[in-house]
C-alpha positions as a LaTeX table, in Angstrom:
\begin{tabular}{lrrr}
\hline
Residue & $x$ (\AA) & $y$ (\AA) & $z$ (\AA) \\
\hline
Unk1 & 96.69 & $-103.51$ & 222.21 \\
Unk2 & 99.43 & $-100.98$ & 222.64 \\
Unk3 & 102.36 & $-100.70$ & 220.31 \\
Unk4 & 106.27 & $-100.66$ & 221.62 \\
Unk5 & 107.99 & $-97.33$ & 222.16 \\
Unk6 & 111.42 & $-96.93$ & 219.52 \\
Unk7 & 113.80 & $-98.95$ & 221.76 \\
Unk8 & 116.19 & $-95.36$ & 221.29 \\
Unk9 & 113.14 & $-92.90$ & 222.14 \\
Unk10 & 112.68 & $-95.47$ & 225.59 \\
Unk11 & 116.90 & $-95.19$ & 226.61 \\
Unk12 & 116.28 & $-90.82$ & 225.95 \\
Unk13 & 119.48 & $-91.45$ & 223.22 \\
Unk14 & 119.68 & $-90.22$ & 219.37 \\
Unk15 & 120.03 & $-93.11$ & 216.49 \\
Unk16 & 123.77 & $-93.50$ & 215.78 \\
Unk17 & 124.52 & $-93.10$ & 219.80 \\
Unk18 & 128.01 & $-95.21$ & 220.42 \\
Unk19 & 127.97 & $-98.10$ & 222.65 \\
Unk20 & 128.85 & $-96.14$ & 225.82 \\
Unk21 & 126.23 & $-93.81$ & 225.57 \\
Unk22 & 123.65 & $-96.84$ & 225.29 \\
Unk23 & 125.03 & $-98.67$ & 228.27 \\
Unk24 & 125.00 & $-95.32$ & 230.84 \\
Unk25 & 121.78 & $-94.01$ & 229.35 \\
Unk26 & 120.37 & $-97.81$ & 230.57 \\
Unk27 & 121.90 & $-97.37$ & 233.96 \\
Unk28 & 120.80 & $-93.96$ & 234.74 \\
Unk29 & 117.46 & $-95.10$ & 233.99 \\
Unk30 & 117.58 & $-98.56$ & 235.66 \\
Unk31 & 118.43 & $-96.61$ & 238.90 \\
Unk32 & 115.53 & $-94.42$ & 238.68 \\
Unk33 & 113.05 & $-96.97$ & 237.94 \\
Unk34 & 114.13 & $-100.83$ & 239.52 \\
Unk35 & 111.06 & $-101.45$ & 241.09 \\
Unk36 & 113.38 & $-102.02$ & 244.71 \\
Unk37 & 113.75 & $-98.81$ & 244.72 \\
Unk38 & 110.79 & $-96.56$ & 243.02 \\
Unk39 & 107.46 & $-97.92$ & 244.41 \\
Unk40 & 105.36 & $-95.14$ & 242.14 \\
Unk41 & 102.64 & $-97.32$ & 239.90 \\
Unk42 & 103.98 & $-98.06$ & 236.48 \\
Unk43 & 107.51 & $-97.99$ & 237.89 \\
Unk44 & 108.21 & $-101.96$ & 237.61 \\
Unk45 & 106.40 & $-102.18$ & 233.69 \\
Unk46 & 108.79 & $-98.85$ & 233.08 \\
Unk47 & 111.82 & $-101.02$ & 234.01 \\
Unk48 & 110.76 & $-104.16$ & 231.57 \\
Unk49 & 110.49 & $-101.49$ & 228.61 \\
Unk50 & 113.94 & $-100.01$ & 229.64 \\
Unk51 & 115.45 & $-103.61$ & 230.11 \\
Unk52 & 113.79 & $-104.44$ & 226.34 \\
Unk53 & 115.40 & $-102.12$ & 224.77 \\
Unk54 & 119.25 & $-102.56$ & 226.06 \\
Unk55 & 118.79 & $-105.99$ & 225.72 \\
Unk56 & 118.42 & $-105.09$ & 222.11 \\
Unk57 & 120.77 & $-101.85$ & 221.26 \\
Unk58 & 123.35 & $-103.51$ & 223.85 \\
Unk59 & 124.13 & $-106.68$ & 221.12 \\
Unk60 & 125.34 & $-105.62$ & 217.53 \\
Unk61 & 123.36 & $-108.09$ & 215.53 \\
Unk62 & 120.05 & $-107.28$ & 217.26 \\
Unk63 & 120.87 & $-103.29$ & 216.44 \\
Unk64 & 121.50 & $-103.80$ & 213.47 \\
Unk65 & 118.54 & $-105.91$ & 213.05 \\
Unk66 & 116.37 & $-103.74$ & 214.87 \\
Unk67 & 117.50 & $-100.57$ & 212.68 \\
Unk68 & 116.65 & $-101.60$ & 209.18 \\
Unk69 & 113.12 & $-103.41$ & 210.28 \\
Unk70 & 112.51 & $-102.26$ & 213.34 \\
Unk71 & 110.86 & $-104.63$ & 215.91 \\
Unk72 & 109.54 & $-106.44$ & 213.51 \\
Unk73 & 113.34 & $-107.59$ & 212.87 \\
Unk74 & 113.76 & $-109.01$ & 216.36 \\
Unk75 & 111.04 & $-110.41$ & 216.46 \\
Unk76 & 111.88 & $-114.25$ & 217.66 \\
Unk77 & 115.89 & $-113.06$ & 217.81 \\
Unk78 & 117.38 & $-114.70$ & 221.19 \\
Unk79 & 116.27 & $-112.38$ & 224.09 \\
Unk80 & 117.56 & $-111.44$ & 227.62 \\
Unk81 & 115.42 & $-109.03$ & 228.79 \\
Unk82 & 116.04 & $-109.66$ & 232.67 \\
Unk83 & 116.94 & $-106.83$ & 235.94 \\
Unk84 & 119.95 & $-105.86$ & 234.81 \\
Unk85 & 120.51 & $-104.38$ & 238.79 \\
Unk86 & 119.73 & $-106.38$ & 242.11 \\
Unk87 & 118.75 & $-103.93$ & 244.60 \\
Unk88 & 122.07 & $-105.02$ & 246.08 \\
Unk89 & 124.15 & $-103.23$ & 243.25 \\
Unk90 & 121.11 & $-100.14$ & 243.47 \\
Unk91 & 122.67 & $-100.05$ & 247.43 \\
Unk92 & 125.99 & $-99.47$ & 246.38 \\
Unk93 & 125.40 & $-97.30$ & 243.73 \\
Unk94 & 124.06 & $-95.02$ & 245.31 \\
Unk95 & 125.66 & $-94.76$ & 249.01 \\
Unk96 & 128.17 & $-96.76$ & 249.06 \\
Unk97 & 127.21 & $-99.46$ & 250.87 \\
Unk98 & 126.86 & $-103.42$ & 250.48 \\
Unk99 & 124.76 & $-104.80$ & 252.68 \\
Unk100 & 127.28 & $-108.00$ & 252.82 \\
Unk101 & 128.83 & $-110.70$ & 251.06 \\
Unk102 & 132.27 & $-109.75$ & 249.17 \\
Unk103 & 132.32 & $-106.75$ & 247.33 \\
Unk104 & 132.28 & $-105.91$ & 243.64 \\
Unk105 & 135.19 & $-103.71$ & 243.23 \\
Unk106 & 137.55 & $-106.99$ & 242.56 \\
Unk107 & 135.66 & $-108.63$ & 239.77 \\
Unk108 & 136.86 & $-109.42$ & 236.57 \\
Unk109 & 136.29 & $-105.92$ & 234.60 \\
Unk110 & 135.56 & $-105.36$ & 230.76 \\
Unk111 & 138.20 & $-103.37$ & 229.34 \\
Unk112 & 137.47 & $-99.83$ & 227.69 \\
Unk113 & 136.46 & $-99.22$ & 224.24 \\
Unk114 & 138.53 & $-97.93$ & 221.55 \\
Unk115 & 136.95 & $-95.46$ & 218.73 \\
Unk116 & 139.31 & $-94.80$ & 215.60 \\
Unk117 & 137.99 & $-92.37$ & 212.68 \\
Unk118 & 138.60 & $-93.37$ & 209.60 \\
Unk119 & 138.44 & $-92.04$ & 206.16 \\
Unk120 & 137.76 & $-93.48$ & 203.49 \\
Unk121 & 137.61 & $-92.37$ & 199.27 \\
Unk122 & 134.08 & $-92.66$ & 197.67 \\
Unk123 & 134.94 & $-95.80$ & 195.42 \\
Unk124 & 136.77 & $-97.43$ & 198.46 \\
Unk125 & 133.16 & $-96.54$ & 200.69 \\
Unk126 & 130.91 & $-98.28$ & 197.17 \\
Unk127 & 133.39 & $-100.85$ & 196.69 \\
Unk128 & 135.01 & $-102.09$ & 199.62 \\
Unk129 & 138.85 & $-101.99$ & 200.52 \\
Unk130 & 141.26 & $-103.14$ & 202.97 \\
Unk131 & 143.24 & $-100.43$ & 204.93 \\
Unk132 & 146.32 & $-100.89$ & 207.77 \\
Unk133 & 145.14 & $-98.83$ & 210.49 \\
Unk134 & 147.83 & $-98.11$ & 213.11 \\
Unk135 & 146.20 & $-96.75$ & 216.75 \\
Unk136 & 147.99 & $-96.76$ & 220.25 \\
Unk137 & 146.58 & $-98.79$ & 223.28 \\
Unk138 & 147.36 & $-99.94$ & 226.51 \\
Unk139 & 148.90 & $-103.30$ & 227.11 \\
Unk140 & 150.85 & $-105.71$ & 229.31 \\
Unk141 & 153.90 & $-104.81$ & 230.38 \\
Unk142 & 156.60 & $-107.17$ & 228.46 \\
Unk143 & 159.18 & $-106.83$ & 230.82 \\
Unk144 & 156.89 & $-107.15$ & 234.14 \\
Unk145 & 154.24 & $-109.02$ & 232.22 \\
Unk146 & 151.95 & $-107.17$ & 234.45 \\
Unk147 & 152.82 & $-107.57$ & 237.93 \\
Unk148 & 154.22 & $-103.97$ & 238.40 \\
Unk149 & 157.72 & $-105.18$ & 239.93 \\
Unk150 & 161.11 & $-104.66$ & 238.20 \\
Unk151 & 162.29 & $-108.20$ & 237.21 \\
Unk152 & 164.22 & $-110.39$ & 239.25 \\
Unk153 & 161.41 & $-109.27$ & 241.60 \\
Unk154 & 157.59 & $-110.22$ & 242.91 \\
Unk155 & 154.77 & $-108.02$ & 244.69 \\
Unk156 & 154.04 & $-109.15$ & 247.87 \\
Unk157 & 150.25 & $-108.91$ & 249.50 \\
Unk158 & 149.43 & $-105.73$ & 251.36 \\
Unk159 & 148.86 & $-105.81$ & 254.52 \\
Unk160 & 146.33 & $-102.79$ & 254.50 \\
Unk161 & 143.42 & $-105.18$ & 252.46 \\
Unk162 & 145.68 & $-108.40$ & 253.70 \\
Unk163 & 145.53 & $-108.92$ & 249.56 \\
Unk164 & 141.42 & $-108.43$ & 249.43 \\
Unk165 & 141.89 & $-105.29$ & 247.61 \\
Unk166 & 139.17 & $-103.54$ & 249.73 \\
Unk167 & 138.96 & $-102.37$ & 253.22 \\
Unk168 & 135.67 & $-102.72$ & 255.11 \\
Unk169 & 133.99 & $-100.99$ & 258.03 \\
Unk170 & 130.41 & $-102.42$ & 259.25 \\
Unk171 & 128.05 & $-99.60$ & 260.59 \\
Unk172 & 124.64 & $-100.59$ & 262.54 \\
Unk173 & 121.83 & $-98.68$ & 260.88 \\
Unk174 & 117.83 & $-98.54$ & 260.97 \\
Unk175 & 118.17 & $-101.25$ & 258.12 \\
Unk176 & 120.57 & $-103.37$ & 259.86 \\
Unk177 & 124.22 & $-104.23$ & 259.74 \\
Unk178 & 125.39 & $-102.18$ & 256.98 \\
Unk179 & 129.33 & $-102.75$ & 255.21 \\
Unk180 & 130.98 & $-99.86$ & 253.97 \\
Unk181 & 133.56 & $-101.31$ & 251.27 \\
Unk182 & 136.17 & $-99.04$ & 249.64 \\
Unk183 & 138.83 & $-99.97$ & 247.34 \\
Unk184 & 142.21 & $-100.19$ & 249.53 \\
Unk185 & 144.21 & $-96.90$ & 249.11 \\
Unk186 & 147.29 & $-98.68$ & 249.83 \\
Unk187 & 147.00 & $-100.94$ & 246.81 \\
Unk188 & 144.71 & $-99.36$ & 244.77 \\
Unk189 & 142.33 & $-102.50$ & 244.78 \\
Unk190 & 145.32 & $-105.27$ & 243.85 \\
Unk191 & 145.59 & $-107.28$ & 246.74 \\
Unk192 & 149.68 & $-106.80$ & 246.06 \\
Unk193 & 151.89 & $-103.71$ & 246.64 \\
Unk194 & 155.03 & $-103.40$ & 244.79 \\
Unk195 & 158.56 & $-102.09$ & 246.78 \\
Unk196 & 160.86 & $-102.18$ & 243.35 \\
Unk197 & 158.56 & $-100.99$ & 240.40 \\
Unk198 & 159.16 & $-101.94$ & 236.67 \\
Unk199 & 161.40 & $-99.30$ & 235.10 \\
Unk200 & 159.52 & $-99.70$ & 231.66 \\
Unk201 & 156.09 & $-98.92$ & 233.36 \\
Unk202 & 156.20 & $-97.75$ & 236.17 \\
Unk203 & 154.95 & $-100.23$ & 238.51 \\
Unk204 & 151.71 & $-100.05$ & 236.25 \\
Unk205 & 152.03 & $-103.01$ & 234.79 \\
Unk206 & 150.49 & $-101.23$ & 231.54 \\
Unk207 & 152.38 & $-99.90$ & 228.75 \\
Unk208 & 151.87 & $-98.25$ & 225.13 \\
Unk209 & 151.74 & $-100.20$ & 222.53 \\
Unk210 & 151.27 & $-99.30$ & 218.82 \\
Unk211 & 149.48 & $-101.70$ & 217.04 \\
Unk212 & 148.89 & $-102.61$ & 213.46 \\
Unk213 & 145.56 & $-104.17$ & 211.80 \\
Unk214 & 144.37 & $-105.00$ & 208.31 \\
Unk215 & 140.78 & $-104.01$ & 208.26 \\
Unk216 & 138.41 & $-105.42$ & 205.88 \\
Unk217 & 136.00 & $-102.56$ & 204.53 \\
Unk218 & 132.62 & $-103.45$ & 203.86 \\
Unk219 & 131.19 & $-102.99$ & 199.70 \\
Unk220 & 128.83 & $-100.21$ & 200.79 \\
Unk221 & 129.49 & $-98.25$ & 204.12 \\
Unk222 & 128.81 & $-94.62$ & 203.85 \\
Unk223 & 129.51 & $-91.33$ & 206.51 \\
Unk224 & 129.09 & $-92.55$ & 209.80 \\
Unk225 & 128.88 & $-96.65$ & 209.61 \\
Unk226 & 130.91 & $-98.14$ & 212.35 \\
Unk227 & 132.99 & $-101.41$ & 212.20 \\
Unk228 & 133.70 & $-103.32$ & 215.28 \\
Unk229 & 136.72 & $-104.67$ & 216.16 \\
Unk230 & 136.10 & $-107.67$ & 218.69 \\
Unk231 & 138.36 & $-107.31$ & 221.79 \\
Unk232 & 141.03 & $-105.28$ & 220.44 \\
Unk233 & 140.00 & $-102.32$ & 222.39 \\
Unk234 & 142.42 & $-101.89$ & 226.50 \\
Unk235 & 142.50 & $-104.33$ & 228.56 \\
Unk236 & 140.28 & $-105.89$ & 231.01 \\
Unk237 & 141.24 & $-105.48$ & 234.94 \\
Unk238 & 141.02 & $-108.52$ & 236.96 \\
Unk239 & 141.21 & $-111.21$ & 234.86 \\
Unk240 & 137.96 & $-109.10$ & 232.47 \\
Unk241 & 138.14 & $-109.85$ & 228.84 \\
Unk242 & 139.14 & $-106.86$ & 226.89 \\
Unk243 & 137.35 & $-103.45$ & 225.17 \\
Unk244 & 136.75 & $-103.41$ & 221.31 \\
Unk245 & 138.04 & $-100.99$ & 219.34 \\
Unk246 & 134.88 & $-98.67$ & 217.09 \\
Unk247 & 135.91 & $-98.00$ & 213.89 \\
Unk248 & 134.03 & $-94.95$ & 212.64 \\
Unk249 & 133.50 & $-94.17$ & 209.21 \\
Unk250 & 134.25 & $-90.87$ & 207.33 \\
Unk251 & 133.53 & $-90.58$ & 203.51 \\
Unk252 & 135.76 & $-88.10$ & 201.32 \\
Unk253 & 133.10 & $-86.12$ & 198.69 \\
Unk254 & 133.33 & $-86.90$ & 195.16 \\
Unk255 & 133.79 & $-84.95$ & 192.29 \\
Unk256 & 130.58 & $-85.94$ & 190.21 \\
Unk257 & 128.57 & $-88.19$ & 192.45 \\
Unk258 & 126.54 & $-88.15$ & 195.74 \\
Unk259 & 124.96 & $-90.67$ & 197.30 \\
Unk260 & 120.87 & $-91.29$ & 198.45 \\
Unk261 & 121.13 & $-94.68$ & 200.10 \\
Unk262 & 122.57 & $-96.93$ & 197.43 \\
Unk263 & 121.26 & $-95.08$ & 194.87 \\
Unk264 & 124.38 & $-92.72$ & 192.91 \\
Unk265 & 123.37 & $-89.45$ & 192.03 \\
Unk266 & 124.83 & $-87.44$ & 188.84 \\
Unk267 & 123.75 & $-83.69$ & 188.15 \\
Unk268 & 124.45 & $-83.94$ & 183.87 \\
Unk269 & 124.35 & $-80.69$ & 181.75 \\
Unk270 & 123.34 & $-80.94$ & 178.48 \\
Unk271 & 122.34 & $-77.87$ & 176.06 \\
Unk272 & 119.67 & $-76.80$ & 174.40 \\
Unk273 & 119.97 & $-78.56$ & 170.58 \\
Unk274 & 120.35 & $-82.21$ & 172.79 \\
Unk275 & 117.38 & $-81.80$ & 174.98 \\
Unk276 & 115.41 & $-80.81$ & 171.53 \\
Unk277 & 116.50 & $-83.69$ & 169.95 \\
Unk278 & 118.23 & $-86.14$ & 171.64 \\
Unk279 & 121.07 & $-87.31$ & 172.17 \\
Unk280 & 123.01 & $-90.24$ & 172.55 \\
Unk281 & 125.64 & $-88.80$ & 175.34 \\
Unk282 & 128.89 & $-90.53$ & 177.74 \\
Unk283 & 128.07 & $-90.16$ & 181.55 \\
Unk284 & 130.71 & $-91.53$ & 184.37 \\
Unk285 & 129.29 & $-94.14$ & 186.34 \\
Unk286 & 131.34 & $-95.08$ & 189.44 \\
Unk287 & 132.13 & $-98.43$ & 186.75 \\
Unk288 & 133.42 & $-96.41$ & 183.90 \\
Unk289 & 131.45 & $-94.49$ & 181.36 \\
Unk290 & 129.00 & $-95.89$ & 179.74 \\
Unk291 & 126.32 & $-94.08$ & 177.28 \\
Unk292 & 123.05 & $-92.73$ & 178.19 \\
Unk293 & 120.36 & $-92.21$ & 175.79 \\
Unk294 & 118.46 & $-88.21$ & 175.84 \\
Unk295 & 114.88 & $-88.26$ & 174.51 \\
Unk296 & 114.00 & $-85.76$ & 172.39 \\
Unk297 & 111.96 & $-82.92$ & 174.24 \\
Unk298 & 113.94 & $-83.77$ & 177.39 \\
Unk299 & 112.79 & $-80.99$ & 180.29 \\
Unk300 & 115.12 & $-80.16$ & 182.82 \\
Unk301 & 114.51 & $-81.33$ & 185.96 \\
Unk302 & 114.03 & $-85.05$ & 184.00 \\
Unk303 & 115.50 & $-87.87$ & 185.58 \\
Unk304 & 117.50 & $-90.71$ & 183.83 \\
Unk305 & 118.07 & $-94.04$ & 185.59 \\
Unk306 & 120.96 & $-96.85$ & 184.80 \\
Unk307 & 119.78 & $-99.75$ & 186.21 \\
Unk308 & 123.03 & $-101.72$ & 188.94 \\
Unk309 & 125.06 & $-98.73$ & 188.54 \\
Unk310 & 125.03 & $-97.16$ & 192.48 \\
Unk311 & 126.28 & $-98.87$ & 195.22 \\
Unk312 & 126.35 & $-102.67$ & 196.54 \\
Unk313 & 123.81 & $-103.47$ & 199.14 \\
Unk314 & 125.61 & $-103.86$ & 202.58 \\
Unk315 & 124.82 & $-107.34$ & 203.47 \\
Unk316 & 122.26 & $-107.66$ & 200.87 \\
Unk317 & 122.47 & $-108.83$ & 197.13 \\
Unk318 & 122.19 & $-106.56$ & 194.04 \\
Unk319 & 123.29 & $-102.87$ & 193.63 \\
Unk320 & 121.37 & $-99.71$ & 193.66 \\
Unk321 & 120.97 & $-97.62$ & 190.52 \\
Unk322 & 122.25 & $-94.10$ & 189.08 \\
Unk323 & 120.02 & $-90.96$ & 188.74 \\
Unk324 & 121.31 & $-89.06$ & 185.84 \\
Unk325 & 119.65 & $-85.38$ & 186.63 \\
Unk326 & 119.08 & $-83.46$ & 183.45 \\
Unk327 & 119.30 & $-79.59$ & 183.50 \\
Unk328 & 119.80 & $-77.77$ & 180.11 \\
Unk329 & 121.98 & $-75.10$ & 179.33 \\
Unk330 & 121.49 & $-72.06$ & 177.92 \\
Unk331 & 124.43 & $-70.76$ & 176.32 \\
Unk332 & 125.44 & $-67.36$ & 177.56 \\
Unk333 & 128.44 & $-66.76$ & 174.46 \\
Unk334 & 126.84 & $-66.93$ & 170.60 \\
Unk335 & 128.85 & $-66.69$ & 167.60 \\
Unk336 & 127.22 & $-64.95$ & 164.56 \\
Unk337 & 126.05 & $-67.98$ & 163.02 \\
Unk338 & 124.66 & $-69.17$ & 166.43 \\
Unk339 & 123.27 & $-66.41$ & 167.04 \\
Unk340 & 121.25 & $-65.78$ & 163.61 \\
Unk341 & 120.36 & $-69.92$ & 164.19 \\
Unk342 & 118.52 & $-68.94$ & 167.13 \\
Unk343 & 117.34 & $-65.85$ & 165.44 \\
Unk344 & 115.48 & $-68.12$ & 162.65 \\
Unk345 & 114.27 & $-70.59$ & 165.28 \\
Unk346 & 112.31 & $-67.95$ & 167.78 \\
Unk347 & 110.31 & $-66.87$ & 163.97 \\
Unk348 & 109.76 & $-70.34$ & 163.72 \\
Unk349 & 108.47 & $-71.04$ & 167.16 \\
Unk350 & 106.77 & $-67.91$ & 167.57 \\
Unk351 & 106.91 & $-65.22$ & 171.05 \\
Unk352 & 103.68 & $-67.15$ & 172.37 \\
Unk353 & 104.78 & $-67.80$ & 176.09 \\
Unk354 & 102.32 & $-70.49$ & 178.30 \\
Unk355 & 101.74 & $-70.39$ & 181.84 \\
Unk356 & 102.39 & $-73.98$ & 182.82 \\
Unk357 & 100.01 & $-75.74$ & 185.42 \\
Unk358 & 100.95 & $-77.22$ & 188.62 \\
Unk359 & 101.52 & $-81.11$ & 188.04 \\
Unk360 & 101.34 & $-81.36$ & 191.95 \\
Unk361 & 101.71 & $-84.95$ & 191.36 \\
Unk362 & 104.95 & $-85.05$ & 188.99 \\
Unk363 & 106.49 & $-83.12$ & 191.81 \\
Unk364 & 106.11 & $-85.06$ & 194.76 \\
Unk365 & 106.88 & $-88.26$ & 192.78 \\
Unk366 & 110.26 & $-86.04$ & 191.70 \\
Unk367 & 110.65 & $-85.26$ & 195.06 \\
Unk368 & 109.77 & $-88.60$ & 196.94 \\
Unk369 & 112.95 & $-90.08$ & 194.44 \\
Unk370 & 115.47 & $-87.58$ & 195.00 \\
Unk371 & 114.54 & $-87.62$ & 198.88 \\
Unk372 & 114.15 & $-83.61$ & 198.74 \\
Unk373 & 117.15 & $-82.48$ & 196.71 \\
Unk374 & 114.71 & $-79.97$ & 194.74 \\
Unk375 & 111.90 & $-77.76$ & 196.50 \\
\hline
\end{tabular}
């Protein structure tokens, strides 16, 4: 049985593609492989695969489950893999003609989505926060209530299109009667004209408005996380719903910590005596300082784990760990007393050197633990 292809590969988009990029990729591929247009062998199966991929990646919940668990994450979830385009849609898309019936230009359309860039501190990303954001978007004009007419006047039916918002021209072709449907040039598709435009919005029916929102940031977000605020985008047209606002998360670098998934990594330098004899030292964590036991004979590159001192797991219980990567600092400047003590130690240890055999298993395990942070 043939395994399913990666949905992002099917739509030819990156894994961090925005909803608009996914939608555009789907429309392009759906038109290319629609079985009413493409008669090549396998086009119908390819078209079904494209629809299946889009049904998952266009839905936030399904996409999150797919990103986390792959195809197994969306198995059994409610799905709609039906064809997204009919032949009439495609014909109009290609040639600008309709096979008949009322045109689509005056149908309700969802408003445009907006994007907001939000920068958090490392601590805010780890523990979550409430952030007030301000952004501007179009809104229904408060003076004319969206009509575009100066208060006290009213729009009138467009005489060019008789209020339909469209002008049509019938053409006879070998396929039969084709109707060329175009947006009315006089009213711009609204079906109405305004003799006295509203002075506040210039007759557009929309005005720019500053919006303030308090956004709850969940604990555990990271660089590149997107938060969707439904209905906070631009207003729809012809009675369509508003778009959404997507908040793109950016995280400032921390002075000491860096992040790998749900784990926090800290580089810790200790002196030669602490490495050889062992010690108890105070180390910083995101929750505050804790005491860490350094075992005697600790070697450079040793990784010590502080359980539960990492990042809260997003949409799951529990936290990651803090990984403390040990480096041994060799003193550059010695006092006379320290030099004498080191000389005595050197005499006691001798001058013999020992080439070390490569322990590939150990190195590979460290690389895997630190996600390629060492060479």
